[in-house]
C-alpha positions as CSV (number, residue, x, y, z in Angstrom):
1,M,-13.4,-10.5,92.4
2,P,-11.8,-9.5,89.2
3,N,-8.3,-10.1,88.3
4,P,-6.1,-6.7,89.4
5,Q,-3.2,-7.7,87.1
6,V,-5.9,-8.6,84.1
7,S,-7.7,-5.3,84.7
8,I,-4.2,-3.1,84.4
9,K,-3.6,-4.5,81.5
10,T,-7.1,-4.2,79.5
11,R,-7.1,-0.2,81.0
12,N,-3.2,-0.2,78.9
13,F,-4.4,-2.1,75.8
14,E,-6.2,1.0,74.2
15,N,-3.0,3.3,75.0
16,I,-0.5,1.2,73.3
17,S,-2.6,0.7,69.9
18,R,-3.1,3.5,69.6
19,V,0.4,4.3,70.0
20,V,1.2,1.7,67.5
21,A,-1.2,3.6,65.3
22,A,0.6,6.9,65.9
23,K,3.8,5.7,65.1
24,K,2.2,4.2,61.5
25,L,0.5,7.6,60.2
26,S,2.3,10.5,62.4
27,I,5.0,12.1,60.1
28,E,6.6,14.0,63.3
29,G,7.0,10.1,65.1
30,V,8.8,8.8,62.2
31,R,12.1,10.3,63.6
32,R,11.2,8.0,66.4
33,T,10.9,4.5,65.2
34,G,14.1,2.9,66.0
35,K,13.1,4.0,70.1
36,M,9.5,3.2,69.6
37,S,10.9,-0.3,68.2
38,N,12.1,-1.0,71.1
39,L,9.8,-0.1,73.2
40,L,7.2,-1.5,71.9
41,W,8.5,-4.6,71.9
42,K,9.4,-4.4,75.8
43,C,5.9,-3.5,75.8
44,L,5.0,-7.5,74.4
45,M,7.4,-8.8,77.4
46,V,5.4,-6.8,79.9
47,S,1.6,-8.4,78.6
48,P,0.8,-11.5,76.4
49,A,-2.6,-9.5,76.0
50,L,-0.8,-7.2,73.8
51,L,0.8,-10.1,71.4
52,G,-2.3,-10.3,69.0
53,A,-2.7,-6.2,68.2
54,T,1.3,-6.5,67.7
55,L,1.1,-9.2,65.3
56,L,-0.6,-6.9,63.1
57,V,1.6,-4.3,62.8
58,P,4.0,-6.1,60.3
59,T,0.9,-7.7,58.8
60,T,-0.4,-3.7,58.4
61,A,3.4,-3.3,56.9
62,I,3.9,-6.2,54.6
63,A,0.5,-5.4,52.9
64,G,1.9,-1.7,52.4
65,Q,5.2,-3.0,51.0
66,N,3.2,-5.5,48.7
67,N,0.5,-2.5,47.4
68,S,2.7,-3.2,43.9
69,N,0.8,-6.8,43.5
70,N,-2.6,-5.7,44.9
71,Q,-2.7,-3.0,42.0
72,V,-2.0,-5.5,39.6
73,V,-5.0,-8.0,41.1
74,K,-6.6,-4.8,41.1
75,T,-6.2,-4.2,37.3
76,E,-7.4,-7.3,36.2
77,V,-11.0,-6.8,38.2
78,S,-11.6,-3.6,37.5
79,Q,-10.6,-4.0,33.6
80,I,-14.2,-4.2,32.7
81,N,-14.4,-0.9,33.6
82,N,-12.2,0.4,32.1
83,N,-10.4,0.2,30.6
84,Q,-9.7,2.4,29.7
85,E,-8.4,4.4,27.0
86,A,-11.2,3.5,24.8
87,S,-9.4,1.2,22.7
88,S,-10.1,-0.9,19.4
89,S,-7.2,-3.2,19.5
90,V,-4.5,-4.6,22.3
91,S,-1.9,-2.9,21.4
92,V,-2.7,-0.2,19.2
93,S,-5.6,1.9,21.5
94,T,-3.7,1.1,24.7
95,S,-1.8,4.6,24.9
96,S,-4.7,6.5,24.0
97,T,-5.1,9.7,26.8
98,S,-8.9,10.1,26.2
99,T,-10.5,11.2,29.4
100,T,-13.5,10.1,28.1
101,S,-12.4,7.3,26.9
102,Q,-10.9,6.7,30.1
103,T,-14.0,6.5,31.5
104,N,-15.8,4.4,29.0
105,Q,-13.4,1.8,29.0
106,V,-15.2,0.7,31.6
107,T,-17.6,-1.3,28.6
108,S,-14.1,-3.0,27.9
109,K,-13.7,-3.2,23.9
110,P,-13.5,-7.0,23.5
111,E,-9.6,-6.7,21.5
112,T,-8.8,-6.1,25.4
113,L,-10.4,-9.2,26.9
114,A,-7.3,-11.6,25.3
115,Q,-5.0,-9.3,27.2
116,A,-7.2,-9.2,30.2
117,Q,-7.1,-12.5,30.3
118,Q,-3.3,-13.2,29.8
119,T,-3.0,-10.4,32.7
120,E,-5.1,-12.6,34.8
121,V,-2.9,-16.1,34.2
122,N,0.2,-14.4,34.8
123,V,-1.9,-12.6,38.2
124,L,-2.8,-16.2,39.3
125,Q,0.4,-18.1,38.5
126,Q,2.4,-15.4,40.6
127,V,-0.4,-15.4,43.1
128,N,-0.3,-19.7,43.7
129,S,3.8,-20.3,42.9
130,Y,3.9,-17.4,46.2
131,S,1.0,-19.6,47.9
132,E,2.8,-22.7,47.5
133,E,5.7,-21.2,48.6
134,G,6.9,-23.0,51.8
135,K,3.9,-25.7,51.9
136,N,6.0,-28.4,52.1
137,N,8.6,-27.3,54.4
138,S,6.4,-28.2,57.4
139,V,7.4,-25.7,60.8
140,S,8.5,-27.4,64.1
141,Q,8.3,-25.4,67.4
142,V,11.9,-24.2,69.0
143,T,12.3,-23.3,72.7
144,S,15.5,-20.7,72.3
145,V,16.3,-18.2,69.6
146,S,20.2,-19.8,69.2
147,Q,18.5,-22.5,67.0
148,F,18.0,-20.3,64.5
149,S,21.1,-20.3,62.6
150,D,20.1,-17.3,60.2
151,V,19.2,-15.0,63.7
152,Q,22.0,-12.9,65.1
153,P,22.2,-10.8,68.4
154,T,22.6,-7.5,66.2
155,D,19.7,-8.7,64.2
156,W,17.1,-4.9,65.3
157,A,14.0,-7.6,65.9
158,F,16.3,-10.2,68.3
159,Q,14.7,-9.1,71.7
160,A,11.6,-8.9,69.8
161,L,11.8,-12.8,68.8
162,Q,13.7,-14.1,71.6
163,S,10.8,-13.3,73.5
164,L,8.2,-14.7,71.6
165,V,10.0,-17.7,71.3
166,E,11.8,-18.4,75.0
167,R,9.1,-16.2,76.7
168,Y,6.0,-17.2,75.1
169,G,6.6,-20.0,73.0
170,C,4.6,-19.3,70.3
171,I,7.5,-18.6,67.2
172,A,7.9,-21.8,65.4
173,G,10.8,-21.9,62.4
174,Y,11.6,-24.2,59.7
175,P,13.0,-27.4,59.7
176,N,16.5,-26.6,58.6
177,G,17.3,-24.4,61.5
178,T,16.3,-21.4,59.7
179,Y,13.5,-18.5,60.8
180,R,13.6,-17.0,57.4
181,G,12.6,-13.1,58.8
182,N,13.6,-11.0,55.8
183,R,10.8,-12.6,53.5
184,A,7.6,-12.0,53.2
185,L,5.1,-14.4,55.3
186,T,2.1,-16.5,53.6
187,R,-1.5,-15.8,54.7
188,Y,-1.3,-19.3,55.9
189,E,1.9,-18.7,57.8
190,F,0.5,-16.1,59.8
191,A,-2.8,-18.0,60.8
192,A,-0.8,-20.5,62.0
193,G,1.7,-18.2,64.0
194,L,-0.9,-15.7,65.0
195,N,-2.9,-19.7,66.5
196,A,-0.1,-20.3,68.4
197,C,0.3,-17.7,70.4
198,L,-3.4,-17.0,70.8
199,D,-3.4,-20.4,72.4
200,R,-0.1,-19.5,74.7
201,V,-2.1,-15.8,75.5
202,N,-5.0,-17.7,77.0
203,E,-3.2,-20.4,78.6
204,L,-1.5,-17.7,80.4
205,I,-4.6,-16.0,81.7
206,A,-6.3,-18.8,82.5
207,T,-3.4,-20.6,84.8
208,A,-2.5,-16.5,85.9
209,T,1.2,-18.2,87.7
210,T,3.2,-15.5,86.5
211,D,4.1,-12.6,87.7
212,L,2.8,-10.9,84.1
213,V,3.3,-6.6,84.8
214,R,5.5,-5.2,87.2
215,K,6.2,-1.4,88.8
216,E,8.8,-1.1,86.2
217,D,6.4,-2.3,83.2
218,L,4.1,0.4,83.5
219,A,6.2,3.1,84.1
220,T,7.8,2.4,80.9
221,L,3.6,2.5,79.3
222,Q,3.3,5.8,80.9
223,R,6.4,7.7,80.2
224,L,5.4,6.2,76.4
225,Q,2.0,7.6,76.3
226,E,3.4,11.6,77.8
227,E,6.2,10.6,75.3
228,F,3.4,10.7,72.7
229,S,1.0,12.6,73.8
230,A,0.6,15.2,71.8
231,E,1.1,12.7,68.6
232,L,-2.0,11.3,70.2
233,A,-4.3,14.2,70.7
234,T,-3.4,15.2,67.1
235,L,-4.7,11.7,65.6
236,R,-7.5,11.3,68.1
237,G,-9.4,14.7,66.4
238,R,-8.3,13.1,63.0
239,V,-9.6,10.4,63.4
240,D,-12.6,12.2,65.2
241,T,-13.4,13.7,62.0
242,L,-12.3,11.7,59.6
243,E,-15.2,9.6,61.6
244,A,-17.4,12.3,60.6
245,K,-17.0,12.9,56.9
246,T,-17.2,8.8,56.9
247,A,-20.6,8.8,58.7
248,E,-22.3,11.8,56.2
249,L,-20.9,10.4,53.0
250,E,-22.6,7.2,54.1
251,A,-25.8,8.8,54.9
252,N,-25.9,10.5,51.9
253,Q,-23.6,8.3,49.3
254,F,-25.7,8.1,46.1
255,S,-24.7,4.2,45.7
256,T,-22.3,1.4,46.9
257,T,-22.4,-0.2,43.3
258,T,-23.0,2.3,40.8
259,K,-20.8,5.5,39.8
260,L,-21.8,8.1,37.5
261,V,-19.6,9.5,34.4
262,G,-21.2,12.7,32.7
263,E,-19.7,14.8,29.3
264,A,-21.5,18.0,28.5
265,I,-20.9,19.5,24.7
266,F,-20.9,23.0,23.5
267,A,-20.4,23.1,20.0
268,L,-20.2,26.5,17.3
269,T,-20.6,25.5,13.8
270,D,-21.0,27.1,10.4
271,A,-20.7,25.6,6.8
272,F,-19.0,27.5,4.4
273,G,-19.5,27.6,0.3
274,D,-21.8,28.8,-2.1
275,T,-24.4,26.3,-1.8
276,A,-23.7,24.6,1.9
277,G,-23.1,28.4,3.4
278,G,-26.5,29.8,1.7
279,D,-28.4,26.7,3.9
280,N,-27.0,27.1,6.7
281,N,-26.3,29.4,9.6
282,T,-23.7,30.1,12.7
283,V,-25.0,27.6,15.1
284,F,-24.6,27.3,18.8
285,Q,-26.2,23.2,20.3
286,N,-25.4,21.4,22.7
287,R,-25.2,17.4,23.9
288,V,-25.4,15.5,27.3
289,R,-24.9,12.2,28.4
290,L,-25.2,11.4,32.5
291,D,-24.1,7.7,32.3
292,F,-25.0,5.2,35.2
293,Q,-22.1,2.9,35.2
294,T,-23.1,0.0,37.4
295,S,-21.2,-3.2,38.8
296,F,-22.3,-6.1,40.8
297,T,-19.4,-8.6,41.1
298,G,-16.6,-5.9,40.1
299,R,-15.8,-7.7,36.5
300,D,-19.4,-7.2,34.9
301,V,-21.0,-3.8,34.5
302,L,-24.5,-1.8,33.6
303,H,-25.0,0.8,31.4
304,T,-27.9,2.9,32.0
305,R,-27.6,6.5,29.8
306,L,-29.7,9.4,29.8
307,A,-28.8,11.4,27.3
308,T,-30.1,14.9,25.8
309,G,-29.0,17.6,23.5
310,N,-30.5,19.9,20.5
311,A,-27.6,19.7,17.9
312,R,-28.7,19.0,14.0
313,R,-26.9,18.0,11.5
314,L,-25.7,21.3,8.6
315,N,-27.3,20.9,4.8
316,T,-24.3,20.2,2.7
317,G,-25.9,21.1,-0.6
318,G,-26.8,19.1,-3.8
319,S,-30.5,17.7,-3.2
320,V,-30.7,13.8,-4.9
321,D,-33.8,12.5,-5.4
322,V,-32.7,8.6,-5.6
323,N,-35.4,6.3,-7.7
324,G,-37.9,9.2,-8.3
325,G,-39.1,8.4,-4.5
326,G,-39.4,11.9,-3.8
327,I,-36.7,11.2,-0.8
328,G,-33.5,14.7,-1.5
329,T,-30.3,14.6,0.1
330,S,-32.2,16.8,3.3
331,E,-33.6,13.3,4.3
332,L,-31.2,11.1,3.5
333,S,-27.9,12.3,3.4
334,A,-25.4,12.2,6.2
335,E,-22.3,13.9,4.6
336,G,-20.7,15.8,7.4
337,F,-22.6,14.6,10.0
338,Q,-20.7,14.9,13.4
339,T,-20.7,12.6,16.7
340,F,-22.3,15.2,19.0
341,N,-25.5,15.1,16.6
342,L,-26.2,12.2,17.9
343,T,-28.6,13.3,20.5
344,G,-30.5,10.7,21.5
345,D,-33.3,13.1,21.3
346,A,-35.6,12.4,17.9
347,N,-36.9,15.9,17.9
348,N,-33.6,17.7,19.0
349,S,-35.7,19.6,21.7
350,N,-33.4,19.0,24.8
351,D,-36.1,16.2,25.5
352,V,-34.4,13.6,28.2
353,V,-33.9,9.7,26.5
354,L,-33.1,6.7,27.5
355,D,-31.0,6.3,24.8
356,W,-28.7,3.1,26.0
357,L,-29.6,0.4,28.5
358,A,-26.6,-2.5,27.9
359,Y,-24.6,-4.8,30.0
360,Y,-21.3,-6.4,30.4
361,V,-20.6,-9.6,32.2
362,P,-17.3,-12.1,31.7
363,V,-18.8,-15.7,30.5
364,G,-16.1,-18.1,31.4
365,P,-13.2,-16.9,29.0
366,A,-15.5,-14.8,26.8
367,Q,-17.6,-11.7,27.3
368,L,-21.3,-11.1,27.0
369,Y,-22.9,-8.3,25.4
370,V,-26.5,-7.8,26.0
371,A,-28.8,-4.2,25.1
372,A,-32.0,-3.8,25.6
373,T,-31.8,0.0,23.4
374,G,-29.8,2.5,21.9
375,G,-27.4,-0.7,21.2
376,I,-24.6,-0.1,18.0
377,H,-22.0,-3.1,16.5
378,S,-19.2,-0.6,18.0
379,D,-20.2,-0.8,21.5
380,Y,-18.5,-4.5,21.4
381,A,-16.5,-5.6,18.5
382,P,-13.1,-3.7,18.3
383,T,-13.4,-0.8,15.4
384,N,-9.4,-0.6,15.0
385,N,-9.3,3.5,14.8
386,P,-7.9,5.0,18.6
387,Y,-7.8,8.1,19.0
388,F,-10.4,9.0,16.3
389,E,-12.9,6.5,17.7
390,D,-14.1,7.6,21.0
391,Y,-17.3,6.1,21.1
392,D,-19.4,8.6,19.8
393,G,-17.9,11.5,22.7
394,G,-16.6,14.5,22.5
395,N,-12.7,13.8,23.2
396,G,-12.6,11.8,19.3
397,A,-12.9,12.6,15.7
398,L,-15.3,15.4,15.0
399,T,-18.0,13.1,12.1
400,T,-18.8,10.0,12.3
401,F,-17.6,9.1,9.2
402,A,-14.1,9.4,10.4
403,S,-14.9,8.1,13.8
404,E,-15.2,4.5,12.8
405,N,-16.1,2.0,9.7
406,P,-18.9,2.4,8.5
407,I,-20.2,-1.2,8.3
408,Y,-20.8,-1.0,12.1
409,R,-23.5,1.9,11.7
410,I,-25.6,-0.9,9.8
411,G,-28.1,-1.3,12.3
412,G,-28.3,-1.3,15.6
413,G,-31.0,-1.5,19.2
414,A,-31.6,-4.7,21.2
415,G,-29.6,-7.6,20.9
416,A,-26.6,-9.8,22.4
417,A,-23.0,-10.1,21.5
418,L,-20.6,-12.8,22.3
419,N,-16.9,-12.0,22.1
420,I,-14.7,-15.7,22.2
421,P,-10.7,-15.4,22.5
422,F,-8.9,-17.8,20.8
423,G,-4.9,-18.9,20.2
424,R,-2.0,-18.8,23.1
425,G,-0.5,-15.7,21.4
426,G,2.6,-17.8,20.9
427,G,5.4,-15.8,18.3
428,I,4.1,-12.9,17.1
429,L,0.3,-13.6,16.6
430,K,-0.9,-12.5,20.2
431,P,-4.1,-13.9,21.3
432,S,-6.9,-13.2,19.2
433,S,-11.4,-13.2,19.4
434,L,-14.2,-14.5,17.4
435,T,-17.0,-11.3,17.7
436,L,-20.4,-12.2,17.3
437,G,-23.8,-9.9,17.4
438,Y,-27.3,-9.8,16.4
439,L,-29.0,-6.4,16.9
440,A,-32.6,-5.8,16.4
441,S,-34.1,-1.7,15.4
442,E,-37.7,-2.9,16.2
443,A,-37.1,-5.5,19.2
444,N,-40.2,-3.7,21.4
445,S,-42.6,-3.9,18.5
446,P,-44.9,-6.8,19.3
447,N,-46.6,-5.9,15.8
448,G,-46.2,-7.8,12.7
449,G,-43.7,-7.3,10.4
450,S,-41.4,-6.1,13.7
451,G,-40.4,-7.7,16.5
452,I,-36.4,-9.2,17.2
453,F,-36.2,-11.2,14.1
454,E,-39.3,-9.6,12.1
455,G,-38.2,-6.0,11.7
456,N,-34.7,-4.7,10.9
457,Y,-32.0,-6.7,12.1
458,A,-27.7,-6.7,11.4
459,A,-25.9,-9.7,12.4
460,L,-22.4,-9.4,12.5
461,G,-19.4,-11.9,12.6
462,Q,-15.9,-10.1,12.8
463,L,-12.4,-12.2,13.6
464,N,-9.9,-9.8,15.5
465,F,-6.2,-10.4,15.2
466,N,-3.3,-8.8,16.9
467,L,0.2,-9.0,15.9
468,G,2.7,-8.0,17.4
469,Q,2.4,-5.2,20.2
470,R,1.8,-2.6,17.2
471,F,-0.7,-3.8,14.6
472,A,-4.4,-4.8,15.0
473,L,-6.4,-6.3,12.1
474,A,-10.2,-7.2,12.3
475,A,-11.9,-8.8,9.1
476,T,-16.0,-8.2,9.6
477,Y,-19.3,-9.3,7.5
478,V,-22.1,-7.7,8.4
479,H,-25.7,-9.4,7.1
480,G,-29.1,-7.3,7.3
481,Y,-32.8,-6.8,6.8
482,H,-34.6,-3.5,5.8
483,G,-37.6,-2.4,5.8
484,A,-39.1,-0.4,3.0
485,G,-38.0,3.2,2.9
486,S,-35.1,2.3,5.8
487,A,-31.8,3.7,5.1
488,L,-28.7,1.6,5.3
489,F,-26.6,3.7,7.5
490,D,-29.1,4.3,10.2
491,A,-26.9,2.8,13.6
492,G,-30.6,1.6,14.6
493,G,-32.8,4.5,14.0
494,F,-30.7,8.0,15.8
495,Q,-32.6,10.6,15.8
496,G,-36.1,8.6,14.9
497,A,-36.2,6.0,12.3
498,N,-34.7,5.8,8.8
499,V,-32.3,9.1,10.0
500,P,-28.8,7.7,8.5
501,V,-25.4,8.6,10.6
502,V,-22.9,8.6,7.6
503,G,-22.8,8.6,3.7
504,T,-24.6,10.0,0.5
505,S,-28.3,9.9,0.2
506,Q,-27.4,7.2,-2.7
507,A,-26.0,4.8,-0.5
508,N,-28.5,5.5,2.1
509,A,-31.9,5.4,0.2
510,L,-32.9,1.5,0.4
511,S,-36.2,1.0,-1.8
512,A,-39.3,3.4,-0.5
513,T,-41.9,0.1,-1.5
514,N,-39.9,-2.5,-1.0
515,A,-37.9,-4.6,1.8
516,S,-34.4,-5.2,1.2
517,S,-31.0,-7.6,2.5
518,S,-27.2,-6.1,2.4
519,N,-24.2,-8.3,2.9
520,S,-21.6,-5.9,3.3
521,Y,-17.4,-6.8,4.0
522,G,-15.2,-4.6,5.7
523,L,-11.2,-4.6,6.5
524,S,-10.1,-2.2,9.5
525,A,-6.1,-2.4,10.4
526,A,-4.3,0.1,12.8
527,L,-0.4,0.2,13.4
528,R,1.4,2.1,16.0
529,P,4.6,2.1,15.4
530,S,5.9,4.2,18.4
531,D,3.5,5.9,21.3
532,K,3.6,9.3,19.8
533,F,2.1,8.2,16.0
534,S,-0.9,6.0,15.0
535,I,-2.3,5.1,11.5
536,S,-5.5,3.2,11.3
537,G,-7.8,3.0,8.2
538,F,-10.7,0.6,6.6
539,V,-12.4,-0.2,3.8
540,S,-16.0,-1.8,3.4
541,Y,-17.9,-2.9,0.3
542,H,-22.0,-3.1,0.7
543,D,-24.0,-5.3,-1.6
544,V,-27.8,-4.6,-1.6
545,T,-30.7,-7.3,-3.1
546,G,-33.9,-5.1,-3.0
547,F,-37.2,-7.6,-3.3
548,G,-38.0,-5.6,-6.0
549,S,-37.1,-4.6,-10.1
550,N,-34.3,-2.1,-9.8
551,D,-33.7,-1.8,-6.6
552,D,-30.2,-3.9,-6.4
553,Y,-26.9,-1.9,-6.3
554,Q,-23.6,-1.3,-4.1
555,A,-21.8,1.4,-2.0
556,W,-18.3,1.6,-1.3
557,S,-16.4,3.3,1.2
558,Y,-12.6,4.2,2.6
559,G,-10.6,5.9,4.5
560,A,-7.4,6.2,6.6
561,G,-6.0,8.6,9.4
562,I,-3.2,9.6,11.2
563,A,-3.3,10.6,14.8
564,L,-0.2,12.1,17.2
565,P,-1.0,11.7,20.7
566,D,0.4,14.2,23.4
567,F,0.9,16.8,20.2
568,G,2.3,19.4,22.4
569,K,0.9,18.6,25.6
570,R,0.0,15.1,27.7
571,G,-3.4,14.4,26.1
572,N,-3.8,16.7,23.2
573,V,-4.6,14.5,20.5
574,L,-3.6,16.3,16.5
575,G,-5.6,14.0,14.0
576,I,-6.0,13.8,10.3
577,F,-8.6,11.6,8.3
578,A,-9.3,11.8,4.7
579,G,-11.6,9.3,2.4
580,A,-14.9,8.7,0.9
581,Q,-18.1,8.8,2.5
582,P,-20.2,5.3,1.7
583,Y,-21.0,6.3,-1.8
584,A,-23.3,4.5,-4.6
585,R,-22.8,4.4,-8.7
586,G,-25.3,4.5,-11.3
587,R,-28.7,5.3,-9.3
588,V,-29.0,9.1,-10.4
589,A,-27.6,10.4,-13.3
590,G,-25.1,12.7,-13.2
591,A,-24.4,12.3,-9.3
592,N,-22.0,9.1,-10.0
593,D,-18.8,11.3,-8.5
594,I,-17.1,10.3,-5.4
595,P,-17.3,12.3,-2.3
596,Y,-14.1,12.6,-0.7
597,S,-14.1,14.2,2.8
598,I,-11.1,15.7,4.8
599,E,-11.2,16.1,8.5
600,G,-8.3,18.1,10.7
601,F,-8.8,18.7,14.3
602,Y,-6.7,19.4,17.3
603,K,-8.3,18.2,21.0
604,Y,-6.6,20.6,23.5
605,Q,-6.7,19.3,27.0
606,V,-7.5,22.2,28.9
607,S,-7.9,19.7,32.4
608,N,-8.5,16.7,32.8
609,N,-12.2,17.4,32.7
610,I,-12.0,20.2,29.9
611,S,-11.1,20.1,25.9
612,I,-11.3,22.0,23.6
613,T,-11.3,21.0,20.0
614,P,-11.1,23.3,16.8
615,G,-11.7,21.7,13.4
616,V,-12.7,21.5,10.0
617,I,-14.2,19.1,7.6
618,Y,-14.3,19.7,4.1
619,L,-16.0,17.8,1.4
620,T,-15.8,17.3,-2.0
621,S,-18.9,16.8,-4.5
622,P,-21.9,16.9,-2.4
623,G,-24.1,14.8,-3.3
624,Q,-21.7,12.8,-5.2
625,N,-21.7,15.9,-8.3
626,N,-19.0,17.5,-8.9
627,N,-21.3,20.5,-10.5
628,N,-22.1,20.9,-6.4
629,D,-20.1,23.7,-4.7
630,D,-17.6,22.1,-2.0
631,A,-18.7,22.7,1.7
632,I,-16.5,23.8,4.5
633,I,-17.5,23.2,7.8
634,G,-16.1,24.9,10.9
635,T,-16.5,23.3,14.0
636,L,-15.1,24.7,17.8
637,R,-16.1,21.5,20.4
638,T,-15.9,22.0,24.3
639,T,-16.3,18.9,26.1
640,F,-16.8,18.8,29.9
641,T,-16.1,15.3,31.5
642,F,-17.2,14.4,34.7
């Protein structure tokens, strides 16, 4: 025959548990917290079976109080996710307010790796210090609350503690006679206390020799239930609604490991100037990217990006025939090339293609990057050009020239890279890193002269330094191999093979009949004097050696920019960038002038997901010939992120 006392306790356990939950969640119940606390602890005296649930209440409270610490840990775990602002150095780019950069920071640019590791070390030190606290201070059982020197009868929890100690005998103190009730308990202490109390509860239930439930206790529970009946009814309705919504989400969820990051660009563009204006009409173009970001461990991320669009580059005028090969500016000039012209579709016909498939994963202290298709060097190497670089997205600079050093546009495709941190970061020199990468443009082809090692490829080595909190520097070397008829700055074949994405035709047109190799050297730096002001710049030199006669040439490029983040409104960016497009002198008679490019844009953040960017691109000496009319390109870009 069932024990009536146990049955009574069982029937009332759910009611008292809901009372506790209501007290924690109900706004109306906040004013009754003091009264509820006293009643709750009285309930502990009624039944030891309530003890387990009661112990969970302060545990929840402790978790809420320590929420800031939990956020620190979660920040480190999701570092690969993001980032971030999209950054180019530990210190310089972390203040970027670009919405798209925040979503793309899941890729975790390597310059932030050292910072992430330092954060991880600090967090682990804090956790270890906390967990070690009290390890050598063994606790001992007490029989009276008066044995605690730091517990006074005036303390708000005195009666509750007295009941747990003297009635149930499951609260222990420290050898020095203290209870330390004002400090947060460790997981070890909670486990020990819970185990002791549960053992005592089981003992009392098994013996059933004590009058555990009295009439006055039942009356108290009844009054308590009646007093909070309205709150309980409201809470019950909210819980039912929440359960229904949760069930619907679980039934229709896309994935537990994948999130979708999307971007859609509308761009209205026209070119002005005697030559450029006559060769172009006003165009309205688009590009859409859908990036599926999957994480399996919380620290890695797999990018599967679909892209489409119809954006085509404008004609800047000044056709040039390089080396008599019949290759002119219309084919190999990328002056004024804009980031949204990288549609991923070689035909620019709004066909959906897989334009990027890459995986980021930590390997010990280093970070590994593996690309199956669509990889470029700036995916894994710091470019040190904050607010201008946006992974060729729709919230940075308008042109590919202003977005990053052209040295990162040499080669691309499939391959791998590793970012290795080094240095303790003491003094002014912060943790630095070494970046090594290899990308092949024809890695998928088994034909002769193709594949990972025999086809077009580019190998990169880069040293990254962070000086103080405001300055970052990168020294880059790229060695490339290029088949006959290739373009030097083709980023691995965007929009089809041999299509350059930056620079003049003289700088891009390799030998039409022989293969070539290139050795390129670059410097990129960024300085952030304040949170509202950023300066960045680069210089690159390219030495091309052709395997035939008269195939050798040298190319140069340099530029600098000033960015004013949060200009006029939080999230806005005013940027001005000027420099020389990649150019090569001595290849075509009468076409040896320096082609300068000046760009100004203002990104206005309409909302968290919409930005409008008007901008102007001014090109001098198109085709490296100052006899050609200067070209002016005006663009109004609207970017939607989701």
